[in-house]
C-alpha positions in Angstrom: 45.8 -4.4 -4.5 43.9 -3.8 -1.2 40.4 -3.7 -1.0 38.9 -0.2 -0.9 36.8 0.6 2.6 34.8 3.6 2.9 35.4 5.7 6.0 32.3 7.5 7.3 34.4 11.3 6.7 35.1 10.5 3.4 31.1 9.7 2.2 29.8 13.0 -0.3 26.1 12.6 0.0 24.4 14.2 -3.1 20.5 14.6 -3.2 18.5 13.0 -5.9 14.8 13.9 -7.0 12.4 10.9 -8.2 9.1 11.4 -9.5 6.8 9.1 -9.1 4.3 10.4 -11.3 2.5 7.7 -13.5 5.2 5.1 -12.8 4.8 1.7 -10.4 5.1 2.5 -6.8 7.4 -0.7 -5.9 9.8 0.6 -8.7 10.1 4.1 -7.8 10.4 2.5 -3.9 12.8 0.2 -5.3 15.2 2.6 -6.7 14.5 4.9 -3.7 15.8 2.3 -1.3 19.2 1.6 -3.8 20.1 5.4 -3.5 19.4 5.5 0.2 21.7 2.5 0.6 24.5 3.7 -1.6 24.2 0.6 -3.6 24.4 2.8 -6.9 28.3 3.8 -6.1 31.4 1.8 -6.8 32.5 2.5 -3.3 29.5 0.6 -1.8 30.3 -1.5 1.5 27.5 -2.7 3.4 28.9 -2.2 6.7 29.1 1.7 6.0 26.3 4.1 5.5 27.4 5.6 2.2 23.7 6.4 0.7 22.4 9.7 -0.6 19.3 11.8 0.0 16.1 11.1 -1.5 13.4 13.5 -2.7 10.0 11.6 -4.2 7.7 14.0 -5.4 4.1 12.9 -6.8 3.5 10.3 -4.5 -0.2 10.6 -5.0 0.0 9.8 -8.7 2.0 6.6 -8.4 0.3 3.8 -9.4 -0.4 0.2 -7.9 -0.5 -2.4 -10.7 -3.0 -5.5 -10.8 -5.8 -5.5 -7.9 -3.3 -4.1 -5.3 -5.9 -1.1 -4.6 -8.5 -3.1 -3.8 -6.6 -6.5 -2.0 -3.8 -4.9 -0.5 -4.0 -4.0 3.3 -2.2 -2.1 5.6 -2.1 -3.7 9.1 -1.1 -2.0 12.3 -1.6 -2.3 16.0 -2.6 0.2 18.3 -1.0 -1.2 21.7 -4.1 -2.1 23.3 -5.6 -5.6 23.3 -7.4 -7.0 20.2 -6.8 -3.4 18.3 -5.1 -4.7 14.9 -6.5 -2.0 12.5 -6.6 -2.6 9.0 -6.6 -0.5 5.9 -6.8 -0.8 2.4 -4.3 0.6 0.0 -7.5 2.3 -1.8 -8.0 4.3 1.4 -4.2 4.9 1.9 -3.6 6.4 -1.4 -6.5 8.3 -1.4 -5.7 9.9 2.2 -2.0 9.5 2.6 -0.2 8.7 -0.4 3.3 10.2 1.0 2.8 7.6 4.1 2.1 4.6 1.7 5.0 5.4 -0.4 7.4 5.5 2.9 6.1 2.2 3.9 7.2 0.9 0.5 10.3 2.5 0.7 10.8 1.1 4.3 10.1 -2.2 3.6 13.3 -2.5 1.3 15.6 -1.1 3.5 16.9 -3.3 6.4 15.8 -3.0 9.7 19.2 -2.5 11.4 20.6 1.2 12.7 22.2 1.5 9.1 18.8 1.2 7.4 17.1 3.4 10.1 19.7 6.1 9.3 19.2 5.6 5.3 15.4 6.0 5.7 15.6 9.5 7.7 17.4 10.5 4.5 14.6 10.3 2.6 11.6 13.1 1.9 8.4 12.3 -0.1 5.9 15.2 -1.4 2.4 14.3 -2.5 2.9 17.3 -5.0 5.5 18.4 -7.6 6.6 20.9 -5.2 9.4 20.6 -2.7 11.3 22.4 -0.2 14.8 21.0 -0.9 15.5 23.4 -3.6 18.8 25.0 -2.0 20.4 21.4 -1.8 20.5 21.4 -5.4 18.7 18.1 -6.4 19.2 16.0 -9.3 16.4 14.6 -10.9 17.2 10.7 -11.2 15.5 8.5 -14.0 13.8 5.4 -13.5 
């Protein structure tokens, strides 16, 4: 028996909805990363992009456990000398919760061409509404 190798044209991509309301942000991000990479499929191969599309709703209702809300920081550099900016996650979750969720998922995806393609199939919304009803997404339970 030979090993099955998936081809790029044979991959059928589904759409899944993850509800982050009341769930830890890391758990939701980890499950989204698994779905984006395609690791839940029996035909997974690490060298082929065989993941699905993921929609995360209610990003503002995701919780950070422990004291992460007050201690965890988001750092970014503006490009100018000495301009390293830092933002507390309490501020980030209040102002841009969808961006915070995207950062969490991005940290769990490999930094390769396949990872960047997988991240482009992620859609994060702060509320319960999304605009992908035409794709008939299935609800994924955590």
